[in-house]
C-alpha positions in Angstrom: -111.6 -53.7 18.7 -110.7 -50.7 20.7 -109.3 -52.8 23.4 -107.1 -54.7 20.9 -105.7 -51.3 19.6 -104.6 -50.4 23.0 -102.7 -53.7 23.4 -100.9 -53.3 20.1 -99.6 -49.7 20.7 -96.9 -50.6 23.3 -95.8 -53.4 21.0 -95.4 -51.1 18.0 -93.5 -48.5 20.1 -91.0 -51.2 21.2 -90.2 -52.3 17.7 -89.8 -48.7 16.5 -87.3 -47.9 19.3 -85.5 -51.2 18.6 -85.1 -50.7 14.9 -84.1 -47.0 15.2 -81.4 -48.0 17.8 -80.1 -50.6 15.5 -80.0 -48.1 12.6 -78.2 -45.5 14.6 -75.6 -48.0 15.8 -75.0 -49.4 12.3 -74.6 -45.9 10.9 -72.2 -44.8 13.6 -70.1 -48.0 13.0 -69.7 -47.2 9.3 -68.6 -43.7 10.1 -66.0 -45.0 12.6 -64.6 -47.6 10.1 -64.4 -44.9 7.4 -62.4 -42.7 9.6 -60.1 -45.5 10.7 -59.5 -46.4 7.1 -58.6 -42.8 6.3 -55.9 -42.5 9.0 -54.4 -45.8 7.9 -54.3 -44.5 4.3 -52.4 -41.4 5.4 -49.9 -43.4 7.3 -49.4 -45.7 4.4 -48.8 -42.8 2.1 -46.2 -41.2 4.5 -44.3 -44.4 4.8 -44.4 -44.8 1.1 -43.0 -41.2 0.6 -40.2 -42.0 3.2 -39.3 -45.2 1.4 -39.2 -43.5 -2.0 -37.0 -40.7 -0.5 -34.8 -43.2 1.1 -34.2 -45.0 -2.2 -33.1 -41.7 -3.8 -30.7 -41.1 -1.0 -29.2 -44.6 -1.2 -29.0 -44.5 -5.0 -26.6 -41.6 -4.6 -24.5 -43.2 -1.8 -21.0 -42.9 -3.2 -19.8 -45.6 -0.8 -22.2 -48.2 -2.3 -22.4 -47.3 -6.0 -19.8 -46.9 -8.7 -22.3 -44.7 -10.7 -22.8 -42.4 -7.7 -19.0 -42.0 -7.3 -18.6 -41.0 -11.0 -21.5 -38.6 -11.3 -22.5 -35.4 -9.6 -26.1 -34.6 -8.7 -25.8 -30.9 -9.4 -24.9 -31.4 -13.0 -28.5 -32.6 -13.6 -31.3 -30.1 -12.7 -33.9 -32.8 -12.4 -31.8 -34.9 -10.1 -31.1 -31.9 -8.0 -34.8 -31.4 -7.5 -35.4 -35.1 -6.7 -32.5 -35.3 -4.3 -33.3 -32.1 -2.4 -37.0 -33.2 -2.1 -35.8 -36.5 -0.8 -33.6 -34.9 1.9 -36.5 -32.7 3.0 -38.8 -35.7 3.2 -36.3 -37.8 5.2 -35.8 -34.8 7.5 -39.4 -35.1 8.6 -38.8 -38.5 10.2 -35.6 -37.7 12.1 -37.4 -37.3 15.4 -40.5 -39.6 14.7 -39.5 -42.4 17.0 -39.2 -46.1 16.4 -37.5 -47.9 13.7 -38.3 -45.3 11.0 -36.4 -42.7 13.0 -33.3 -44.9 12.9 -33.6 -45.3 9.2 -34.2 -41.6 8.8 -31.0 -40.8 10.8 -29.0 -43.3 8.8 -30.3 -41.8 5.5 -29.5 -38.2 6.7 -25.9 -39.2 7.4 -25.6 -40.6 3.9 -27.3 -37.5 2.4 -25.1 -35.0 4.3 -21.9 -36.8 3.2 -23.2 -36.6 -0.4 -24.2 -33.0 -0.1 -20.8 -32.1 1.4 -19.1 -33.7 -1.6 -21.5 -31.8 -3.9 -20.8 -28.6 -1.9 -17.0 -29.0 -2.2 -17.2 -29.9 -5.9 -19.2 -26.8 -6.8 -16.7 -24.6 -4.8 -13.6 -26.4 -6.3 -15.1 -26.0 -9.9 -15.0 -22.2 -9.3 -11.9 -21.7 -7.2 -9.6 -20.3 -9.9 -7.8 -17.0 -8.8 -9.3 -13.7 -9.8 -8.8 -12.9 -13.4 -7.2 -9.6 -14.2 -10.0 -8.9 -16.6 -12.4 -9.0 -13.6 -10.7 -6.0 -12.2 -11.9 -4.0 -15.2 -15.5 -5.1 -15.2 -17.9 -2.8 -17.1 -21.0 -1.6 -15.5 -23.9 -4.0 -15.2 -26.2 -4.2 -18.2 -29.8 -3.6 -18.0 -30.9 -7.0 -19.2 -32.0 -9.6 -16.5 -31.8 -13.3 -16.1 -34.0 -15.6 -14.1 -32.6 -18.7 -12.5 -35.2 -21.2 -11.2 -34.5 -23.8 -8.6 -34.7 -26.6 -11.1 -31.7 -25.1 -12.7 -33.3 -23.7 -15.9 -33.1 -20.1 -16.9 -35.1 -17.8 -19.1 -35.1 -14.2 -20.3 -38.6 -13.4 -19.3 -40.5 -12.7 -16.1 -42.8 -15.8 -16.0 -42.5 -17.7 -12.7 -42.2 -21.4 -12.4 -45.1 -23.0 -10.5 -43.6 -25.3 -8.0 -45.4 -25.5 -4.8 -43.4 -28.5 -3.5 -40.0 -26.8 -3.4 -39.3 -24.1 -0.8 -38.6 -20.7 -2.2 -35.1 -20.4 -0.7 -33.8 -18.1 -3.4 -36.2 -15.3 -2.4 -33.5 -13.9 0.0 -31.0 -13.9 -2.8 -33.5 -12.2 -5.0 -33.9 -9.4 -2.5 -30.2 -9.0 -2.0 -29.6 -8.6 -5.7 -32.0 -5.7 -5.8 -34.5 -7.3 -8.2 -38.2 -7.9 -7.9 -40.5 -10.8 -8.8 -44.1 -11.5 -8.8 -45.8 -13.0 -5.7 -45.3 -16.8 -5.4 -42.5 -16.8 -8.0 -39.6 -19.1 -7.4 -37.4 -17.3 -9.8 -34.3 -15.2 -9.0 -34.0 -12.0 -11.0 -30.4 -10.8 -11.4 -29.0 -7.5 -12.6 -26.9 -8.6 -15.5 -27.4 -10.6 -18.7 -25.1 -13.4 -17.6 -26.5 -13.8 -14.1 -24.2 -11.7 -11.8 -24.3 -10.3 -8.3 -21.2 -8.1 -8.7 -21.4 -4.5 -7.6 -19.0 -1.6 -7.0 -18.6 1.6 -4.9 -16.2 4.4 -5.3 -13.3 2.3 -4.3 -14.6 -1.2 -3.4 -15.1 -3.5 -6.4 -17.2 -6.6 -5.5 -17.0 -9.0 -8.4 -18.7 -12.3 -9.2 -16.4 -15.1 -8.0 -18.9 -18.0 -8.7 -21.7 -17.9 -11.3 -25.1 -17.1 -9.7 -26.6 -20.5 -10.6 -23.9 -22.2 -8.6 -24.3 -19.7 -5.7 -28.0 -20.7 -5.6 -27.0 -24.4 -5.5 -24.5 -23.7 -2.7 -27.2 -21.9 -0.7 -29.6 -24.8 -1.1 -27.0 -27.2 0.1 -25.9 -25.1 3.0 -29.4 -24.6 4.2 -30.0 -28.4 4.4 -26.6 -29.1 6.0 -27.2 -26.5 8.7 -30.7 -27.8 9.3 -29.5 -31.3 9.7 -26.8 -30.2 12.3 -23.8 -30.1 9.9 -22.9 -26.4 10.4 -19.3 -27.1 11.3 -18.6 -29.3 8.4 -20.3 -26.8 6.0 -18.1 -24.0 7.3 -14.9 -26.1 7.2 -15.5 -27.2 3.6 -16.4 -23.7 2.4 -13.5 -22.0 4.3 -10.8 -24.5 3.1 -11.8 -24.3 -0.6 -12.3 -20.5 -0.7 -9.1 -19.9 1.2 -7.2 -21.9 -1.4 -8.7 -19.7 -4.1 -7.7 -16.5 -2.1 -4.2 -18.0 -1.8 -4.1 -18.4 -5.5 -5.1 -14.8 -6.1 -2.4 -13.8 -3.6 0.2 -15.6 -5.6 -1.0 -14.1 -8.9 -0.7 -10.7 -7.2 2.9 -11.5 -6.1 2.2 -11.7 -2.4 4.5 -14.2 -0.8 4.1 -16.1 2.5 6.8 -14.3 4.5 7.0 -14.2 8.2 7.9 -11.0 10.1 11.4 -12.5 10.5 11.7 -13.3 6.8 10.8 -9.8 5.9 13.3 -8.2 8.3 16.1 -10.4 7.0 15.7 -9.2 3.4 18.2 -6.6 2.1 16.8 -3.2 1.5 16.9 -3.3 -2.3 14.8 -6.5 -2.4 12.5 -5.0 0.2 11.9 -1.9 -1.8 10.6 -3.9 -4.7 8.4 -6.0 -2.5 6.9 -2.8 -0.8 6.0 -1.3 -4.2 4.3 -4.7 -5.1 2.6 -4.9 -1.8 1.0 -1.5 -2.1 -0.5 -2.3 -5.5 -1.6 -5.8 -4.3 -3.0 -4.7 -1.0 -5.5 -2.4 -2.7 -6.7 -5.2 -4.9 -6.8 -7.6 -2.0 -9.0 -5.4 0.2 -11.1 -3.7 -2.4 -11.6 -6.7 -4.7 -10.6 -10.0 -3.3 -11.8 -9.7 0.4 -14.8 -7.6 -0.6 -15.9 -10.1 -3.2 -15.4 -13.0 -0.8 -17.6 -11.3 1.8 -20.3 -10.7 -0.8 -20.2 -14.3 -1.8 -20.5 -15.5 1.8 -23.5 -13.2 2.3 -25.3 -14.6 -0.8 -24.5 -18.3 0.0 -25.3 -18.2 3.7 -27.6 -15.3 4.7 -30.8 -17.3 3.8 -29.5 -20.4 5.7 -31.1 -19.3 9.0 -28.1 -19.9 11.3 -27.1 -16.7 13.2 -23.9 -15.1 11.7 -22.9 -18.1 9.6 -21.9 -15.9 6.7 -19.6 -14.0 9.1 -18.0 -17.2 10.3 -17.4 -18.5 6.8 -16.0 -15.2 5.7 -13.5 -15.1 8.5 -12.7 -18.8 7.9 -11.8 -17.9 4.4 -9.9 -14.6 4.7 -8.6 -14.4 8.2 -5.4 -16.2 7.4 -4.7 -14.4 4.2 -5.5 -11.0 5.7 -3.0 -11.6 8.6 -0.5 -12.7 6.0 -1.1 -9.5 4.0 -0.8 -7.1 6.9 2.1 -9.0 8.6 4.3 -7.6 5.8 3.4 -4.1 6.6 3.8 -4.8 10.3 7.3 -6.2 9.7 8.3 -3.0 8.0 6.8 -0.9 10.8 8.9 -2.6 13.5 12.1 -3.2 11.5 15.4 -1.5 12.2 15.2 2.2 11.4 17.5 3.8 8.9 17.2 6.9 6.8 16.8 5.1 3.4 13.6 3.5 4.7 11.7 6.7 5.4 10.1 7.2 2.0 8.9 3.6 1.5 7.6 3.7 5.0 5.7 6.9 4.1 4.4 5.2 0.9 3.2 2.3 3.1 1.6 4.8 5.5 -0.2 6.7 2.7 -1.4 3.4 1.1 -2.7 2.1 4.4 -4.4 5.3 5.5 -6.1 5.4 2.1 -7.2 1.7 2.5 -8.3 2.1 6.1 -11.9 3.1 5.3 -12.2 0.2 3.0 -10.7 -2.2 5.6 -13.3 -0.9 8.1 -16.0 -1.4 5.5 -15.0 -4.9 4.5 -14.1 -6.1 8.0 -17.1 -4.4 9.7 -18.1 -7.6 11.5 -17.6 -8.3 15.2 -15.6 -11.4 14.4 -13.2 -9.4 12.3 -12.2 -6.8 15.0 -8.7 -8.2 15.1 -8.1 -7.3 11.4 -9.3 -3.7 11.9 -7.3 -3.4 15.1 -4.1 -4.8 13.4 -4.4 -2.3 10.4 -4.9 0.6 12.8 -1.9 -0.4 14.9 0.3 -0.9 11.9 -0.7 2.6 10.7 0.3 4.0 14.2 3.6 2.2 14.2 4.4 3.4 10.7 3.8 7.0 11.8 6.0 6.5 14.8 8.7 4.9 12.6 8.7 7.9 10.3 9.1 10.3 13.2 11.9 8.1 14.7 13.7 7.9 11.4 13.6 11.7 10.9 15.1 12.2 14.4 17.8 9.6 13.7 18.5 11.2 10.4 19.2 14.5 12.1 21.6 12.9 14.6 23.3 11.0 11.7 23.9 14.2 9.8 25.3 16.0 12.9 27.6 13.1 13.7 28.7 12.0 10.2 32.4 11.3 11.0 34.3 11.5 7.7 37.6 13.3 8.1 39.2 13.0 4.6 38.7 16.3 2.6 37.0 15.9 -0.7 39.5 16.7 -3.5 39.5 20.2 -5.0 37.0 21.6 -2.3 34.0 20.4 -4.3 30.6 19.5 -3.0 30.8 16.9 -0.2 28.8 13.7 -0.8 27.0 14.4 2.6 25.8 17.7 1.3 24.3 16.0 -1.9 22.7 13.2 0.1 21.2 15.5 2.8 19.8 18.0 0.2 18.4 15.3 -2.0 16.9 13.7 1.1 15.2 16.8 2.4 13.9 17.6 -1.2 12.1 14.2 -1.1 10.9 15.0 2.4 9.2 18.1 1.0 7.4 16.1 -1.6 5.8 14.1 1.2 4.8 17.3 2.9 1.0 16.4 3.2 1.8 13.3 5.1 4.6 14.5 7.2 2.8 17.7 8.3 0.3 15.4 10.0 3.0 13.2 11.5 5.6 15.7 12.7 3.9 17.5 15.5 6.8 18.8 17.6 9.6 21.2 16.7 13.3 20.1 16.8 15.1 20.3 20.1 18.8 20.8 20.7 21.0 20.2 23.8 22.2 23.7 24.7 24.9 22.2 26.9 26.4 20.1 24.0 29.3 22.0 22.4 29.0 19.6 19.4 25.5 20.9 18.6 25.1 24.2 16.7 23.6 27.2 18.4 20.5 28.3 16.5 17.7 30.5 17.5 14.3 29.4 16.1 12.4 32.2 17.7 12.3 34.4 14.6 11.1 31.5 12.4 8.6 29.9 14.8 5.8 32.5 14.1 5.2 31.4 10.6 6.8 27.9 10.3 5.3 24.6 11.3 7.2 21.8 13.0 8.1 20.1 9.7 9.6 23.2 8.2 11.6 23.8 11.3 12.9 20.3 11.2 14.1 20.9 7.6 15.8 24.1 8.5 17.4 22.4 11.5 18.8 19.7 9.2 20.4 22.4 7.0 21.8 24.1 10.1 23.5 20.9 11.4 24.7 20.0 7.9 26.5 23.4 7.7 27.8 22.9 11.2 29.3 19.5 10.2 30.7 21.0 7.0 32.4 23.8 8.9 34.2 21.1 10.9 35.2 19.2 7.8 36.6 22.4 6.2 39.2 22.5 8.9 40.8 19.4 7.5 42.1 21.4 4.5 45.7 22.6 5.0 45.1 25.5 2.6 42.9 28.2 4.1 41.7 29.4 0.6 40.6 25.9 -0.3 38.8 25.6 3.0 36.7 28.7 2.1 36.1 27.5 -1.4 34.7 24.2 0.1 32.3 26.1 2.2 31.3 28.3 -0.7 30.7 25.4 -3.0 28.5 23.5 -0.4 26.6 26.6 0.7 25.9 27.5 -2.9 24.7 23.9 -3.6 22.3 24.0 -0.7 20.8 27.3 -1.9 20.4 26.0 -5.5 18.7 22.8 -4.2 16.2 24.9 -2.2 15.5 27.2 -5.2 15.1 24.2 -7.5 12.3 22.7 -5.4 9.1 24.8 -5.1 7.9 22.7 -2.2 11.2 22.9 -0.3 11.6 26.7 -1.0 8.1 27.4 0.3 8.8 25.4 3.5 12.3 26.9 4.1 11.1 30.4 3.4 12.8 33.5 1.9 14.1 34.7 5.2 16.4 31.7 5.9 17.2 31.4 2.2 18.6 34.9 2.3 20.9 33.9 5.2 22.1 30.9 3.2 22.8 33.1 0.2 24.8 35.4 2.4 26.7 32.4 3.7 28.1 31.4 0.3 28.9 34.9 -0.7 30.8 35.5 2.5 32.7 32.3 1.9 33.6 33.5 -1.7 34.9 36.7 -0.3 37.0 34.9 2.3 38.4 32.7 -0.4 39.5 35.6 -2.6 41.2 37.3 0.4 43.1 34.1 1.4 44.0 33.1 -2.2 44.9 36.4 -3.8 46.1 38.9 -1.2 49.7 37.9 -1.5 49.6 38.1 -5.3 48.0 41.5 -5.1 50.5 42.6 -2.5 53.3 42.1 -5.0 51.7 44.8 -7.2 52.0 47.6 -4.6 54.4 50.5 -5.0 55.7 50.4 -1.5 59.4 49.4 -1.2 60.3 50.0 -4.9 61.4 53.7 -4.7 64.9 54.8 -3.5 65.5 58.1 -1.8 68.2 60.4 -3.2 68.8 58.4 -6.4 69.9 60.2 -9.6 67.8 57.9 -11.6 64.0 57.8 -11.7 63.8 57.0 -8.0 62.9 53.3 -8.6 65.2 50.5 -7.3 65.7 48.2 -10.3 66.9 45.4 -8.1 63.8 45.7 -5.8 61.6 45.9 -8.9 63.1 42.8 -10.3 62.6 40.9 -7.1 59.0 42.1 -7.0 58.3 40.8 -10.5 60.1 37.5 -9.6 57.8 37.2 -6.5 54.7 38.0 -8.5 55.6 35.4 -11.2 56.3 32.7 -8.6 53.2 33.4 -6.6 50.9 33.6 -9.7 52.4 30.4 -11.1 51.8 28.6 -7.8 48.2 29.9 -7.4 47.5 28.9 -11.1 49.1 25.5 -10.7 47.2 24.7 -7.5 43.8 26.3 -8.2 43.4 24.9 -11.7 43.1 21.6 -9.8 40.4 22.9 -7.6 36.8 22.6 -8.6 33.8 24.8 -8.6 31.2 22.4 -10.2 28.5 25.0 -10.8 29.4 26.7 -14.1 27.6 30.0 -13.3 29.3 30.3 -9.9 32.6 29.4 -11.5 32.4 32.1 -14.1 31.3 34.7 -11.5 34.2 33.8 -9.3 36.7 34.1 -12.1 35.2 37.5 -13.2 35.4 38.7 -9.6 39.1 37.7 -9.4 39.9 39.4 -12.7 38.1 42.5 -11.7 40.7 42.9 -8.9 43.8 41.3 -10.4 43.7 42.5 -14.1 43.5 46.2 -13.4 46.2 46.0 -10.7 48.6 44.1 -13.0 48.0 46.3 -16.0 48.6 49.4 -13.8 51.8 47.9 -12.4 53.1 47.1 -15.7 52.3 50.5 -17.0 54.3 52.1 -14.2 57.3 49.9 -14.1 57.7 48.0 -17.5 60.2 50.5 -18.9 62.5 50.1 -15.9 62.7 46.4 -16.6 63.0 46.5 -20.3 65.8 49.1 -20.2 68.0 46.6 -18.3 69.4 43.2 -19.1 67.2 40.1 -19.9 63.8 41.7 -19.3 62.1 38.5 -20.3 63.3 36.9 -17.1 61.1 39.3 -15.1 58.2 40.1 -17.2 57.0 36.7 -18.0 53.3 37.1 -18.5 51.2 39.8 -20.3 47.9 41.1 -19.1 46.1 39.0 -21.7 48.0 35.8 -20.7 47.1 36.5 -17.1 43.5 36.7 -17.9 43.6 33.5 -20.0 45.3 31.7 -17.1 42.8 32.9 -14.6 40.1 31.4 -16.8 41.8 28.0 -16.3 41.0 28.0 -12.6 38.5 25.7 -10.8 38.2 23.2 -13.7 39.5 20.3 -11.6 42.5 19.6 -13.9 45.0 17.0 -12.7 48.7 18.1 -12.3 49.5 16.3 -15.7 46.7 18.2 -17.5 47.9 21.5 -16.0 51.5 20.9 -17.3 50.2 20.0 -20.8 48.1 23.1 -21.0 51.0 25.2 -19.9 53.2 23.8 -22.6 50.7 24.5 -25.4 
């Protein structure tokens, strides 16, 4: 029995090993089959997902479906979600190889064409020009709105649980300055209606497109860029938004004028356009361009492509910005003339005020050209202002009119120049910065006045010296014009009137008086008083000479010692001279009423006592003879009355009428 057991043991060991090996092989085979079936299941699932996505894409192919042509995906939040998921699913197979890759590429082309249409439609739907009400936006309210990727909105902080959709709006959320709980797909916005507008001290960035639509645009842009359609995305965005900017320009009154068009306009029309441009430019830079930049940032910053928002911003506004600044550039390089100075200074002031905002809005590398253009225009406007002032000085000096103004009144040149420099003084803050050098004169030119600035330079800046120099050359020109009067007295009256007008204009403008200074003002006052003295000497010396005693007395006469015949001739001479002076000078004009009365009083202070005294001494000699009325024709009272008629600018006919009354 023991021997039998030993024979059975090897046999039992063989069966144990055999059956154990079979068991292990069978178990391993089942595991392998299970794994193979699992991979095949996943592949079947992926193909099924691709095919479902492909059907969604084809269903919205506008080239194959009337319904797809008539409807827009982004009008339906559920369709938006389905379509974007389908695009994302198809995108996974673009580089998978084989037949499915070809199908994926074909589907992506259809999808991108559709998304491009949707992108354009959203933009066009919100491309109206900026409403004037938008320029007066009130501060953002404290209420908040949430916009989910499925398009719904709510007024609470609960997040939508959607693990399938990428949380692309997170970047927009951060830029709007709000916060959200971790894992939320909601965008919290700072106003009750869903707004991303903001403002600084001068820049006013307003909402151009509702925030829900901005989010949709961002979703589309991200997928177009991811699929390699960056250029198409930028072109569509730029063309539509540029049209919106153009519409805003038209509403603001900004015309499409070339530099040549601007330079061909007459000055009156150009003045109106400059005023309109200054108002519009502030809105364009601070509102229109700034808001377009903000919109680009919100639509494209989360897309992922480097600087795409910069490219889209410049695609949108570069043309309009060049159009805007070309107008100012045309003014800066146009033909210089004195009447343009103040509008050029207005443009300069407006542009220098806008320059920090221009640098802020166009702070991108791609917009260097806009900043450079603005800075160059500012420089050219400054140079134009300096050039015009210099040319104005030469024009005043060379003003050629030779015809004397009637009655010795104020010359039109005097009025024009003094009004001009009064306006210059009102632009003092600007011109002080622009006018850096004192006036220069050609000492060898006899047609240039000789004037020593040394006593004024210690306390006068270049601008003040230029204004004084303009007055100096104005007076020099007026001195030349005074020589065209044949009557010396009228020549002096002309100088008196004009010098007095200059003094009064300076006194009437606090800014101008401060710049001219009391020292030079005293010199000008002395000038017109000196001219008044010269006038009285030239006009009245012959009349007063008739009232002297010399030549009236006879030596050895048995009478009173007065030659009656000489006395009669003296009265006749006085009457004739006074009548001629009265006839002529009643037609002369002293337009300033106070100066006119002062001059008459000054004349009477000399003439009236002299005539009264002469009558007192010699009246009896005339009245004792024949026909005394032929010699004593005017009383002292009549003389004073007739002197009061002087300088009123009467015509010869008016003079005769008054004499006959």
